[in-house]
BAMILO-374032 format. One record per residue (C-alpha): residue number from 1; x, y, z. Coordinates in Angstrom, 1 decimal. Example, Ala and Ser with C-alpha at 12.3 -4.5 7.8 and 13.67 -1.06 7.14 Angstrom:
BEGIN
+-----+--------+--------+--------+
:   n :      x :      y :      z :
+-----+--------+--------+--------+
:   1 :   12.3 :   -4.5 :    7.8 :
:   2 :   13.7 :   -1.1 :    7.1 :
+-----+--------+--------+--------+
END
This chain:
BEGIN
+-----+--------+--------+--------+
:   n :      x :      y :      z :
+-----+--------+--------+--------+
:   1 :    0.0 :    0.0 :    0.0 :
:   2 :    1.3 :    3.4 :   -1.0 :
:   3 :    2.1 :    5.6 :    2.0 :
:   4 :    0.0 :    8.8 :    2.2 :
:   5 :    2.2 :   11.9 :    2.5 :
:   6 :    0.8 :   14.3 :    5.1 :
:   7 :    2.0 :   16.7 :    7.7 :
:   8 :    1.7 :   15.6 :   11.4 :
:   9 :   -0.7 :   18.5 :   12.1 :
:  10 :   -2.9 :   17.4 :    9.2 :
:  11 :   -3.0 :   13.9 :   10.5 :
:  12 :   -4.0 :   15.1 :   14.0 :
:  13 :   -6.7 :   17.3 :   12.6 :
:  14 :   -8.1 :   14.4 :   10.4 :
:  15 :   -8.2 :   12.1 :   13.4 :
:  16 :  -10.0 :   14.6 :   15.6 :
:  17 :  -12.6 :   15.3 :   12.9 :
:  18 :  -13.0 :   11.5 :   12.1 :
:  19 :  -11.9 :   11.9 :    8.5 :
:  20 :  -10.2 :    9.1 :    6.7 :
:  21 :   -7.1 :   10.8 :    5.5 :
:  22 :   -6.7 :    8.4 :    2.6 :
:  23 :   -9.7 :   10.1 :    1.0 :
:  24 :   -8.3 :   13.6 :    1.1 :
:  25 :   -6.7 :   15.1 :   -2.0 :
:  26 :   -3.3 :   16.7 :   -1.2 :
:  27 :   -2.4 :   20.1 :   -2.6 :
:  28 :    1.2 :   20.2 :   -1.2 :
:  29 :    4.4 :   19.2 :   -2.9 :
:  30 :    4.2 :   15.7 :   -4.3 :
:  31 :    0.6 :   15.5 :   -3.2 :
:  32 :    1.3 :   16.0 :    0.5 :
:  33 :   -1.8 :   16.6 :    2.5 :
:  34 :   -1.9 :   19.9 :    4.4 :
:  35 :   -4.3 :   21.2 :    7.1 :
:  36 :   -6.0 :   23.3 :    4.5 :
:  37 :   -6.8 :   20.2 :    2.5 :
:  38 :   -8.4 :   18.7 :    5.7 :
:  39 :  -10.5 :   21.8 :    6.1 :
:  40 :  -11.6 :   21.8 :    2.5 :
:  41 :  -12.5 :   18.2 :    2.7 :
:  42 :  -14.5 :   18.7 :    5.9 :
:  43 :  -16.6 :   21.3 :    4.2 :
:  44 :  -17.1 :   19.3 :    0.9 :
:  45 :  -20.1 :   17.1 :    0.1 :
:  46 :  -17.8 :   14.1 :   -0.1 :
:  47 :  -17.0 :   14.5 :    3.6 :
:  48 :  -20.5 :   13.9 :    4.6 :
:  49 :  -20.6 :   10.6 :    2.7 :
:  50 :  -17.2 :    9.7 :    4.1 :
:  51 :  -18.5 :   10.1 :    7.6 :
:  52 :  -21.4 :    7.8 :    7.0 :
:  53 :  -19.1 :    5.0 :    5.7 :
:  54 :  -15.9 :    5.4 :    7.7 :
:  55 :  -15.3 :    5.7 :   11.4 :
:  56 :  -12.1 :    7.2 :   12.9 :
:  57 :   -9.3 :    4.8 :   13.2 :
:  58 :   -9.2 :    3.3 :   16.7 :
:  59 :   -6.3 :    4.1 :   18.8 :
:  60 :   -4.6 :    1.0 :   20.1 :
:  61 :   -4.6 :    0.7 :   23.9 :
:  62 :   -0.9 :   -0.3 :   23.9 :
:  63 :    0.2 :    2.9 :   22.1 :
:  64 :    3.7 :    3.9 :   23.4 :
:  65 :    4.7 :    7.5 :   23.2 :
:  66 :    8.4 :    7.6 :   23.2 :
:  67 :    8.6 :   11.4 :   22.8 :
:  68 :    8.9 :   13.3 :   26.1 :
:  69 :    5.8 :   15.3 :   26.9 :
:  70 :    6.0 :   18.9 :   25.8 :
:  71 :    3.7 :   20.1 :   28.5 :
:  72 :    5.6 :   20.2 :   31.7 :
:  73 :    3.6 :   19.6 :   34.9 :
:  74 :    2.8 :   22.7 :   36.7 :
:  75 :    5.1 :   23.2 :   39.6 :
:  76 :    4.6 :   25.5 :   42.6 :
:  77 :    6.7 :   28.6 :   41.8 :
:  78 :    9.6 :   29.2 :   44.2 :
:  79 :    9.2 :   32.3 :   46.3 :
:  80 :   11.1 :   35.2 :   45.0 :
:  81 :   14.2 :   36.1 :   47.1 :
:  82 :   14.0 :   39.4 :   49.0 :
:  83 :   15.7 :   42.2 :   47.1 :
:  84 :   18.7 :   43.5 :   49.0 :
:  85 :   18.8 :   47.2 :   48.5 :
:  86 :   21.7 :   47.8 :   50.9 :
:  87 :   25.3 :   48.6 :   49.8 :
:  88 :   27.0 :   45.2 :   49.4 :
:  89 :   29.3 :   43.1 :   47.2 :
:  90 :   28.1 :   40.0 :   45.2 :
:  91 :   30.3 :   37.2 :   44.1 :
:  92 :   30.3 :   36.5 :   40.4 :
:  93 :   28.9 :   33.0 :   39.7 :
:  94 :   30.8 :   30.5 :   37.4 :
:  95 :   27.9 :   30.7 :   34.9 :
:  96 :   28.0 :   34.5 :   34.9 :
:  97 :   31.8 :   34.4 :   34.3 :
:  98 :   31.3 :   32.0 :   31.4 :
:  99 :   28.7 :   34.3 :   29.9 :
: 100 :   31.0 :   37.3 :   30.4 :
: 101 :   33.9 :   35.6 :   28.6 :
: 102 :   31.7 :   34.5 :   25.7 :
: 103 :   30.2 :   38.0 :   25.3 :
: 104 :   33.7 :   39.7 :   25.5 :
: 105 :   35.1 :   37.2 :   22.9 :
: 106 :   32.2 :   37.9 :   20.6 :
: 107 :   32.4 :   41.7 :   20.7 :
: 108 :   36.2 :   41.6 :   20.5 :
: 109 :   36.4 :   39.3 :   17.5 :
: 110 :   33.4 :   39.8 :   15.3 :
: 111 :   32.8 :   42.5 :   12.7 :
: 112 :   29.1 :   42.9 :   13.3 :
: 113 :   26.5 :   43.6 :   10.7 :
: 114 :   22.8 :   43.6 :   11.7 :
: 115 :   19.9 :   43.6 :    9.3 :
: 116 :   16.2 :   43.8 :   10.3 :
: 117 :   13.3 :   42.4 :    8.4 :
: 118 :    9.6 :   43.0 :    9.1 :
: 119 :    7.6 :   39.8 :    8.9 :
: 120 :    3.8 :   39.6 :    8.4 :
: 121 :    2.8 :   36.9 :   10.9 :
: 122 :   -0.9 :   37.1 :   10.3 :
: 123 :   -1.3 :   33.9 :    8.4 :
: 124 :    0.8 :   32.0 :   10.9 :
: 125 :   -1.1 :   33.6 :   13.8 :
: 126 :   -4.4 :   32.3 :   12.3 :
: 127 :   -2.9 :   28.9 :   11.6 :
: 128 :   -1.7 :   28.5 :   15.1 :
: 129 :   -5.0 :   29.6 :   16.5 :
: 130 :   -6.8 :   26.9 :   14.5 :
: 131 :   -4.5 :   24.0 :   15.4 :
: 132 :   -3.0 :   24.6 :   18.9 :
: 133 :   -5.8 :   23.0 :   20.8 :
: 134 :   -5.9 :   20.0 :   18.4 :
: 135 :   -2.2 :   19.4 :   18.7 :
: 136 :   -2.3 :   19.8 :   22.5 :
: 137 :   -5.1 :   17.2 :   22.7 :
: 138 :   -3.7 :   14.7 :   20.2 :
: 139 :    0.1 :   15.0 :   21.0 :
: 140 :    0.2 :   16.7 :   24.4 :
: 141 :    2.4 :   19.4 :   22.8 :
: 142 :    2.0 :   23.1 :   23.3 :
: 143 :    2.6 :   24.9 :   20.0 :
: 144 :    4.1 :   28.4 :   20.2 :
: 145 :    5.5 :   30.5 :   17.5 :
: 146 :    9.1 :   29.6 :   18.3 :
: 147 :    9.1 :   26.1 :   16.7 :
: 148 :    7.9 :   27.7 :   13.4 :
: 149 :   10.7 :   30.3 :   13.6 :
: 150 :   13.3 :   27.5 :   14.3 :
: 151 :   11.9 :   25.4 :   11.4 :
: 152 :   12.0 :   28.4 :    9.0 :
: 153 :   15.6 :   29.2 :   10.0 :
: 154 :   16.6 :   25.6 :    9.6 :
: 155 :   15.2 :   25.3 :    6.1 :
: 156 :   16.9 :   28.6 :    5.2 :
: 157 :   20.2 :   27.3 :    6.5 :
: 158 :   19.9 :   24.5 :    3.9 :
: 159 :   20.1 :   27.2 :    1.2 :
: 160 :   22.7 :   29.3 :    3.1 :
: 161 :   25.1 :   26.8 :    4.8 :
: 162 :   27.7 :   29.4 :    5.5 :
: 163 :   25.5 :   30.5 :    8.4 :
: 164 :   26.3 :   27.2 :   10.1 :
: 165 :   30.0 :   27.4 :    9.6 :
: 166 :   32.6 :   28.4 :   12.3 :
: 167 :   35.7 :   30.4 :   11.9 :
: 168 :   38.8 :   28.4 :   12.6 :
: 169 :   41.5 :   31.0 :   13.4 :
: 170 :   44.3 :   28.5 :   13.8 :
: 171 :   43.8 :   27.0 :   10.3 :
: 172 :   42.4 :   30.1 :    8.7 :
: 173 :   39.3 :   28.2 :    7.5 :
: 174 :   35.6 :   28.2 :    7.7 :
: 175 :   34.6 :   24.8 :    9.0 :
: 176 :   31.2 :   23.5 :    7.9 :
: 177 :   29.5 :   20.9 :   10.2 :
: 178 :   27.4 :   19.2 :    7.5 :
: 179 :   24.3 :   19.2 :    9.8 :
: 180 :   21.8 :   21.9 :   10.8 :
: 181 :   21.8 :   22.2 :   14.6 :
: 182 :   20.0 :   25.2 :   16.0 :
: 183 :   20.8 :   26.7 :   19.5 :
: 184 :   18.0 :   28.4 :   21.4 :
: 185 :   18.8 :   31.0 :   24.0 :
: 186 :   17.0 :   30.2 :   27.3 :
: 187 :   16.6 :   32.6 :   30.2 :
: 188 :   17.2 :   30.9 :   33.5 :
: 189 :   17.6 :   32.1 :   37.1 :
: 190 :   21.3 :   31.0 :   36.8 :
: 191 :   21.8 :   33.0 :   33.6 :
: 192 :   21.7 :   32.5 :   29.9 :
: 193 :   21.9 :   28.9 :   28.6 :
: 194 :   21.8 :   27.7 :   24.9 :
: 195 :   20.5 :   24.2 :   24.5 :
: 196 :   20.8 :   22.7 :   21.0 :
: 197 :   18.1 :   21.2 :   18.7 :
: 198 :   19.9 :   18.7 :   16.5 :
: 199 :   19.0 :   18.2 :   12.9 :
: 200 :   16.3 :   20.8 :   13.2 :
: 201 :   15.6 :   20.8 :    9.4 :
: 202 :   14.5 :   17.2 :    9.5 :
: 203 :   12.1 :   17.6 :   12.5 :
: 204 :    8.4 :   18.4 :   12.2 :
: 205 :    7.0 :   21.5 :   13.9 :
: 206 :    5.5 :   19.3 :   16.6 :
: 207 :    8.8 :   17.5 :   17.3 :
: 208 :   10.6 :   20.8 :   17.5 :
: 209 :    8.0 :   22.1 :   19.9 :
: 210 :    8.5 :   19.0 :   22.1 :
: 211 :   12.3 :   19.5 :   22.0 :
: 212 :   12.1 :   23.2 :   22.9 :
: 213 :   10.0 :   22.4 :   25.9 :
: 214 :   12.2 :   19.5 :   27.1 :
: 215 :   15.5 :   21.4 :   26.6 :
: 216 :   14.3 :   24.7 :   28.1 :
: 217 :   12.8 :   22.8 :   31.1 :
: 218 :   16.1 :   21.0 :   31.6 :
: 219 :   18.0 :   24.2 :   31.4 :
: 220 :   15.8 :   26.0 :   33.9 :
: 221 :   15.9 :   23.0 :   36.3 :
: 222 :   19.7 :   22.7 :   36.0 :
: 223 :   19.3 :   19.1 :   34.8 :
: 224 :   20.5 :   19.7 :   31.2 :
: 225 :   23.5 :   17.7 :   30.1 :
: 226 :   26.7 :   19.5 :   28.7 :
: 227 :   26.3 :   17.5 :   25.5 :
: 228 :   22.9 :   19.1 :   25.0 :
: 229 :   24.4 :   22.5 :   24.8 :
: 230 :   27.1 :   21.7 :   22.2 :
: 231 :   27.2 :   21.6 :   18.4 :
: 232 :   25.0 :   24.5 :   17.4 :
: 233 :   25.8 :   26.1 :   14.1 :
: 234 :   23.2 :   28.9 :   14.3 :
: 235 :   21.4 :   30.3 :   17.4 :
: 236 :   18.0 :   32.0 :   17.8 :
: 237 :   17.2 :   34.3 :   20.7 :
: 238 :   13.6 :   35.3 :   21.4 :
: 239 :   13.7 :   38.7 :   23.2 :
: 240 :   10.0 :   39.0 :   22.2 :
: 241 :    9.2 :   36.8 :   25.1 :
: 242 :    9.9 :   39.8 :   27.4 :
: 243 :    8.0 :   42.3 :   25.2 :
: 244 :   11.0 :   43.7 :   23.2 :
: 245 :   10.4 :   44.6 :   19.6 :
: 246 :   14.0 :   45.0 :   18.3 :
: 247 :   17.3 :   43.8 :   19.4 :
: 248 :   21.0 :   43.5 :   18.5 :
: 249 :   21.7 :   39.9 :   19.4 :
: 250 :   25.3 :   38.9 :   20.3 :
: 251 :   26.8 :   36.1 :   18.2 :
: 252 :   27.7 :   33.0 :   20.1 :
: 253 :   31.4 :   33.1 :   18.9 :
: 254 :   32.9 :   31.2 :   17.0 :
: 255 :   29.5 :   30.9 :   15.3 :
: 256 :   29.2 :   33.3 :   12.4 :
: 257 :   25.6 :   34.5 :   12.9 :
: 258 :   22.6 :   34.7 :   15.2 :
: 259 :   18.9 :   35.4 :   14.7 :
: 260 :   16.8 :   37.5 :   17.1 :
: 261 :   13.0 :   37.8 :   17.1 :
: 262 :   10.8 :   40.4 :   18.8 :
: 263 :    7.3 :   40.4 :   20.1 :
: 264 :    4.4 :   39.9 :   17.6 :
: 265 :    2.4 :   43.2 :   17.6 :
: 266 :   -0.7 :   44.5 :   16.0 :
: 267 :    0.1 :   46.7 :   13.0 :
: 268 :   -1.6 :   47.8 :    9.8 :
: 269 :   -0.3 :   45.9 :    6.7 :
: 270 :   -1.1 :   46.3 :    3.0 :
: 271 :   -2.8 :   43.3 :    1.3 :
: 272 :   -4.0 :   43.6 :   -2.3 :
: 273 :   -3.6 :   47.4 :   -2.2 :
: 274 :   -5.7 :   47.7 :    1.0 :
: 275 :   -4.6 :   48.6 :    4.5 :
: 276 :   -5.8 :   45.9 :    6.9 :
: 277 :   -5.1 :   44.9 :   10.5 :
: 278 :   -2.1 :   42.5 :   10.8 :
: 279 :    0.3 :   40.8 :   13.1 :
: 280 :    3.9 :   41.8 :   12.6 :
: 281 :    7.2 :   40.6 :   14.0 :
: 282 :   10.8 :   42.0 :   13.5 :
: 283 :   13.6 :   39.6 :   12.8 :
: 284 :   17.2 :   40.7 :   13.3 :
: 285 :   20.0 :   38.7 :   11.7 :
: 286 :   23.5 :   39.6 :   13.1 :
: 287 :   26.5 :   38.1 :   11.2 :
: 288 :   30.2 :   38.4 :   11.0 :
: 289 :   30.8 :   40.7 :    8.0 :
: 290 :   34.4 :   39.3 :    7.7 :
: 291 :   33.0 :   36.1 :    6.2 :
: 292 :   29.4 :   36.9 :    5.2 :
: 293 :   28.5 :   39.8 :    3.0 :
: 294 :   25.5 :   42.0 :    3.7 :
: 295 :   23.6 :   41.0 :    0.6 :
: 296 :   23.9 :   37.3 :    1.7 :
: 297 :   22.7 :   38.2 :    5.1 :
: 298 :   19.7 :   40.0 :    3.6 :
: 299 :   18.8 :   37.0 :    1.3 :
: 300 :   19.1 :   34.6 :    4.2 :
: 301 :   16.7 :   36.7 :    6.3 :
: 302 :   14.4 :   37.1 :    3.3 :
: 303 :   14.1 :   33.3 :    3.0 :
: 304 :   13.1 :   33.0 :    6.7 :
: 305 :   10.6 :   35.8 :    6.1 :
: 306 :    9.2 :   34.1 :    3.1 :
: 307 :    8.7 :   30.8 :    4.9 :
: 308 :    7.0 :   32.4 :    8.0 :
: 309 :    4.7 :   34.4 :    5.8 :
: 310 :    3.6 :   31.2 :    4.0 :
: 311 :    3.2 :   28.7 :    6.8 :
: 312 :    1.4 :   26.3 :    4.5 :
: 313 :    4.6 :   26.0 :    2.5 :
: 314 :    6.7 :   25.7 :    5.7 :
: 315 :    4.5 :   22.8 :    6.8 :
: 316 :    5.5 :   20.8 :    3.8 :
: 317 :    9.2 :   20.5 :    4.9 :
+-----+--------+--------+--------+
END
């Protein structure tokens, strides 16, 4: 039997609606079934007939979920320490020293160039609104915008592999890893940590979301393994999580670039010559101009923008 190509989210939606996915025509690349195809099928006359003849596939009682849950159990928040407003000295922690060294190395060694792109997130906002409850129920995974951003960056990195390279000063070479591993900056009480999502270009949005939750939780709980914070070729920092719109992210040297995303805000956008309400986010790509020209930085950022503004295309990868 030929395997039906479909996105994980499309399969989840079909299962929830009781639709036999084998009956749904796919509009994606190579006939891949997208969530839009499920929605069209649901509203078509064929769907009614299908519901009368087919029941949702039963879920086996012995189903084993090997993926870690992406929804961490709610824990009682620790009481905030009292703020000491007196004159005093505070010891610098080892993690803070490591962060200081990394930041100093970056600013001392990198010829920074920062380009900012405005991204219309309206379509992705609407898509997430439609599917987040379905995915949470079917896969126990909380879908945020960050997994989409990571996926878009990972696909763009396929086309622009120089952004995954590292400068080898001793050999005077740019060393390419041959894989796309994306670091994510995580704010913890101990300081900034950067867990790594390996082979991000080959993971689905749902799998990336699961990994983000697992790794961020491990970083904040101080249970993350050193190996889980190594091997990134490109890093993403989300300062939008604290309400910031723009930023100048610091490259995790000797990486050559970093992407920073701001908060998604309401802003008028132009569609078909008309000004309409929209959801907008600003992406900053900072890169080492010694090895990457500004035009290449711009094209890389434009590719990320293109994918985020067309989430139906992004879902195909």
